[in-house]
C-alpha positions as CSV (number, residue, x, y, z in Angstrom):
1,M,-110.6,-41.6,-190.2
2,T,-107.2,-40.3,-191.2
3,P,-104.2,-42.7,-190.8
4,G,-102.9,-40.9,-187.7
5,C,-106.2,-40.3,-186.0
6,L,-106.2,-41.7,-182.5
7,S,-107.9,-45.0,-182.0
8,D,-111.0,-45.5,-179.8
9,A,-108.8,-47.2,-177.2
10,K,-106.4,-44.3,-177.0
11,L,-109.2,-41.8,-176.8
12,D,-110.9,-43.9,-174.1
13,D,-107.6,-43.7,-172.2
14,W,-107.6,-39.9,-172.6
15,I,-111.1,-39.6,-171.2
16,T,-110.2,-42.0,-168.3
17,A,-107.2,-39.7,-167.5
18,H,-109.3,-36.6,-167.9
19,N,-111.8,-37.8,-165.4
20,A,-109.1,-38.9,-163.0
21,R,-107.3,-35.6,-163.5
22,T,-104.1,-37.4,-164.3
23,P,-101.8,-36.7,-167.3
24,A,-102.6,-38.6,-170.5
25,V,-100.1,-39.9,-173.1
26,N,-99.1,-37.1,-175.5
27,P,-100.4,-37.2,-179.1
28,P,-97.6,-38.1,-181.5
29,E,-95.5,-35.1,-182.5
30,S,-95.7,-36.3,-186.1
31,M,-99.5,-35.9,-186.1
32,T,-100.7,-34.0,-189.1
33,A,-103.3,-31.2,-189.2
34,A,-105.8,-33.7,-190.7
35,D,-105.0,-36.3,-188.0
36,A,-105.5,-33.6,-185.3
37,A,-108.8,-32.5,-186.7
38,C,-110.1,-36.2,-186.8
39,T,-108.8,-36.8,-183.2
40,R,-110.4,-33.5,-182.0
41,A,-113.8,-34.4,-183.5
42,R,-113.8,-37.8,-181.9
43,L,-112.7,-36.5,-178.5
44,Q,-115.4,-33.8,-178.7
45,Q,-118.0,-36.5,-179.1
46,R,-116.9,-38.0,-175.8
47,L,-116.7,-34.6,-174.1
48,A,-120.2,-33.7,-175.1
49,V,-121.5,-36.8,-173.3
50,Q,-119.9,-35.6,-170.1
51,Y,-120.3,-31.8,-170.3
52,G,-123.7,-31.4,-172.1
53,P,-124.7,-29.7,-175.3
54,L,-122.3,-27.6,-177.4
55,V,-122.5,-23.9,-176.4
56,G,-119.7,-22.4,-178.5
57,Y,-116.1,-22.5,-179.6
58,K,-112.8,-21.3,-178.4
59,A,-110.0,-19.9,-180.6
60,G,-106.7,-20.8,-179.2
61,L,-103.1,-19.8,-179.8
62,T,-104.3,-16.4,-181.0
63,N,-101.5,-14.6,-179.1
64,P,-98.1,-14.7,-180.8
65,A,-96.4,-15.2,-177.4
66,V,-98.6,-18.3,-176.8
67,Q,-98.0,-19.5,-180.4
68,K,-94.3,-19.4,-179.8
69,R,-94.6,-21.6,-176.7
70,F,-96.2,-24.3,-178.9
71,N,-93.9,-23.9,-181.9
72,T,-96.6,-22.7,-184.3
73,D,-97.6,-19.6,-186.2
74,Q,-101.3,-20.5,-186.5
75,P,-104.3,-20.4,-184.2
76,V,-106.3,-23.5,-183.4
77,W,-109.9,-24.1,-182.2
78,G,-111.8,-26.2,-179.8
79,A,-115.4,-26.7,-178.7
80,L,-117.1,-25.5,-175.4
81,Y,-119.9,-27.4,-173.7
82,R,-122.6,-26.2,-171.3
83,D,-121.2,-27.6,-168.0
84,M,-117.7,-26.1,-168.7
85,L,-118.9,-22.6,-168.0
86,L,-119.0,-21.3,-164.4
87,K,-120.4,-18.1,-163.0
88,D,-118.4,-15.1,-161.8
89,G,-116.9,-15.6,-158.4
90,A,-116.7,-19.4,-158.8
91,V,-114.7,-21.3,-156.3
92,V,-112.6,-24.0,-158.0
93,S,-110.1,-26.6,-156.9
94,P,-106.6,-25.6,-157.9
95,A,-106.2,-29.2,-159.0
96,F,-109.2,-29.0,-161.4
97,G,-107.3,-30.8,-164.1
98,A,-104.1,-32.8,-164.8
99,R,-102.2,-29.7,-166.0
100,P,-104.4,-26.9,-164.7
101,L,-103.8,-23.3,-165.8
102,F,-105.7,-20.0,-165.9
103,E,-105.6,-17.0,-168.3
104,A,-107.3,-13.7,-169.0
105,D,-109.8,-14.3,-171.9
106,M,-113.0,-12.8,-173.2
107,L,-116.2,-14.2,-174.8
108,V,-118.6,-12.8,-177.4
109,R,-122.1,-14.1,-177.9
110,V,-123.3,-14.7,-181.5
111,K,-126.4,-12.6,-182.5
112,D,-126.9,-14.1,-186.0
113,V,-125.3,-16.4,-188.6
114,G,-124.0,-13.4,-190.5
115,V,-120.9,-13.6,-188.1
116,N,-119.8,-16.6,-190.2
117,N,-119.1,-14.3,-193.2
118,A,-117.5,-11.5,-191.2
119,S,-114.1,-10.4,-192.6
120,T,-113.3,-7.5,-190.2
121,P,-113.7,-6.7,-186.5
122,A,-116.4,-4.2,-187.4
123,E,-118.4,-6.9,-189.2
124,V,-118.0,-9.3,-186.3
125,L,-119.3,-6.6,-183.9
126,A,-122.4,-6.2,-186.1
127,H,-123.2,-9.8,-185.6
128,V,-122.6,-10.3,-181.9
129,D,-124.7,-9.0,-179.1
130,Q,-122.7,-9.4,-175.9
131,I,-119.1,-8.9,-174.7
132,I,-118.5,-11.2,-171.7
133,P,-115.5,-11.1,-169.3
134,F,-114.0,-14.6,-169.1
135,I,-111.2,-16.3,-167.2
136,E,-110.5,-19.5,-169.0
137,L,-109.4,-22.6,-167.0
138,P,-107.7,-24.8,-169.5
139,D,-106.1,-28.2,-168.8
140,L,-103.1,-29.2,-171.0
141,M,-103.9,-32.7,-169.8
142,V,-100.8,-34.6,-171.2
143,Q,-97.7,-36.0,-169.6
144,A,-95.3,-33.6,-171.4
145,P,-97.0,-30.3,-172.3
146,P,-93.7,-28.8,-173.6
147,K,-93.7,-31.4,-176.4
148,L,-97.2,-30.3,-177.6
149,N,-97.1,-28.5,-181.0
150,G,-100.0,-26.7,-182.7
151,N,-101.5,-29.9,-184.0
152,G,-101.2,-31.6,-180.6
153,V,-103.0,-28.6,-179.0
154,S,-105.7,-28.9,-181.6
155,A,-106.1,-32.7,-181.0
156,I,-106.8,-32.2,-177.3
157,N,-109.6,-29.7,-178.0
158,V,-107.2,-26.9,-177.1
159,G,-107.3,-28.0,-173.5
160,A,-110.9,-26.9,-173.0
161,R,-112.0,-27.8,-169.5
162,S,-113.7,-24.9,-167.7
163,G,-114.0,-21.2,-167.4
164,V,-115.6,-18.4,-165.4
165,A,-117.9,-16.0,-167.3
166,G,-118.7,-12.6,-165.8
167,T,-121.4,-10.0,-166.4
168,P,-122.2,-9.5,-170.1
169,L,-121.9,-6.0,-171.7
170,A,-124.5,-5.5,-174.4
171,V,-123.2,-4.4,-177.8
172,P,-124.8,-1.0,-178.6
173,A,-127.0,-0.7,-181.7
174,D,-125.7,2.8,-182.4
175,A,-123.0,2.9,-185.1
176,A,-121.0,5.6,-183.4
177,A,-121.1,3.7,-180.1
178,Q,-120.0,0.5,-181.9
179,A,-117.1,2.3,-183.4
180,R,-116.0,3.5,-180.0
181,L,-116.3,0.0,-178.6
182,L,-114.2,-1.4,-181.4
183,D,-111.4,1.0,-180.6
184,Q,-111.7,0.3,-176.9
185,L,-111.4,-3.5,-177.4
186,R,-108.3,-3.1,-179.5
187,D,-106.7,-0.6,-177.0
188,M,-107.8,-2.0,-173.7
189,N,-105.4,-2.9,-171.0
190,V,-106.1,-6.3,-169.5
191,R,-104.9,-6.8,-166.0
192,V,-104.8,-10.0,-163.9
193,V,-104.4,-9.3,-160.1
194,D,-104.5,-11.4,-157.0
195,G,-106.7,-10.9,-153.9
196,G,-104.3,-8.3,-152.6
197,G,-104.3,-6.3,-155.8
198,A,-100.8,-7.4,-156.8
199,V,-100.5,-7.6,-160.6
200,L,-99.9,-11.2,-161.9
201,D,-99.8,-10.3,-165.6
202,T,-101.0,-7.7,-168.1
203,G,-101.9,-7.6,-171.8
204,K,-103.4,-5.5,-174.5
205,G,-106.5,-6.1,-176.7
206,S,-104.3,-5.9,-179.8
207,D,-102.2,-8.8,-178.5
208,V,-104.8,-11.1,-180.0
209,L,-104.3,-11.0,-183.7
210,G,-104.1,-7.2,-183.8
211,H,-107.7,-6.9,-182.6
212,P,-109.5,-9.5,-180.4
213,L,-112.4,-9.8,-182.8
214,N,-110.0,-11.0,-185.5
215,A,-110.2,-14.3,-183.6
216,V,-113.8,-14.6,-184.7
217,V,-112.9,-13.8,-188.3
218,W,-110.2,-16.6,-188.2
219,L,-112.6,-19.0,-186.4
220,A,-115.3,-18.5,-189.0
221,G,-112.9,-19.7,-191.8
222,A,-111.6,-22.6,-189.7
223,L,-115.1,-23.8,-188.9
224,K,-116.2,-23.4,-192.5
225,A,-113.3,-25.7,-193.6
226,Q,-114.8,-28.4,-191.3
227,G,-118.4,-27.9,-192.5
228,L,-119.3,-26.1,-189.3
229,A,-120.7,-22.6,-188.4
230,M,-121.3,-20.5,-185.4
231,Q,-124.9,-20.3,-184.4
232,P,-127.0,-17.6,-182.6
233,G,-126.7,-17.8,-178.8
234,Q,-123.3,-19.5,-178.9
235,V,-120.3,-18.0,-177.2
236,I,-116.9,-17.6,-178.6
237,S,-113.7,-17.5,-176.5
238,L,-111.2,-15.2,-178.2
239,G,-107.9,-16.4,-176.6
240,S,-105.2,-15.3,-174.2
241,F,-104.6,-11.7,-173.1
242,S,-102.2,-13.0,-170.5
243,K,-99.7,-15.7,-170.0
244,L,-100.9,-19.2,-168.9
245,M,-100.6,-19.3,-165.2
246,P,-100.8,-22.2,-162.7
247,P,-103.5,-21.9,-160.0
248,K,-102.4,-22.0,-156.4
249,P,-104.4,-22.9,-153.2
250,G,-105.8,-19.7,-151.7
251,L,-105.3,-17.6,-154.8
252,K,-108.1,-15.3,-156.0
253,A,-107.6,-14.0,-159.5
254,T,-109.5,-11.0,-161.0
255,V,-109.3,-9.9,-164.6
256,S,-110.1,-6.3,-165.5
257,Y,-110.5,-4.7,-168.9
258,D,-109.3,-1.2,-168.4
259,G,-110.6,1.2,-171.1
260,V,-113.8,-0.7,-172.1
261,T,-116.7,1.4,-170.8
262,G,-119.1,-0.7,-168.7
263,L,-117.2,-4.0,-168.9
264,A,-117.0,-5.3,-165.3
265,P,-114.1,-7.4,-163.9
266,V,-114.5,-11.2,-163.4
267,S,-113.0,-13.3,-160.6
268,V,-112.2,-16.9,-159.6
269,S,-111.0,-18.3,-156.4
270,F,-108.9,-21.5,-156.0
271,R,-109.5,-23.4,-152.8
């Protein structure tokens, strides 16, 4: 343990608050990156008990606008567990967490371990086999979210709580088709609309680190530094293509990826 790693008692308090959907005490603003990594790892052990086996990872703060909100210039990462992932059209309580939010996101599924050595979006695409529409349902979980910095967001496992995954799009084997898909992912217009079609927010593929698959490049390096690696079959959340929005009772949110051929929208309803 590092000197500033949260104690068992404090982590137990976090889990108690998590389960009660009540805000937990913020991590110290003085927490170092090493303290955050230690705290995150110990929190993840507890989350795995509740949510089942590890199924992947999430890259967070990959959008400069979201980085600015948390006073950092670096992405962070968290872990995803089996029972966190819901199916397209899921109906979720708007009070699903202590500080519930939703955002337009996207998953990719790892095809082979070569993804851990990818250094470009094209190399990432060669080692993933599915692009999956995804609405993430994070929970900032603490009493004072505005006081969270990058290390604090890391410590809380980047607020991973739930998310809705849509219909996967298979990555084509043909090199020319892969090149087209790469361009489409960079240039796509991501739209979040309500049940009446009113636009709640929009974003571009390039809003995430210049190309959304750069999130996987970054994540590979971050995991390697912790002695970890992405494994075949795991899913990777790429980050925010929209602002973080609060769910409201009666709201249906649909995310569309305009410009990506064959990629269907994904929806969630809050009731």
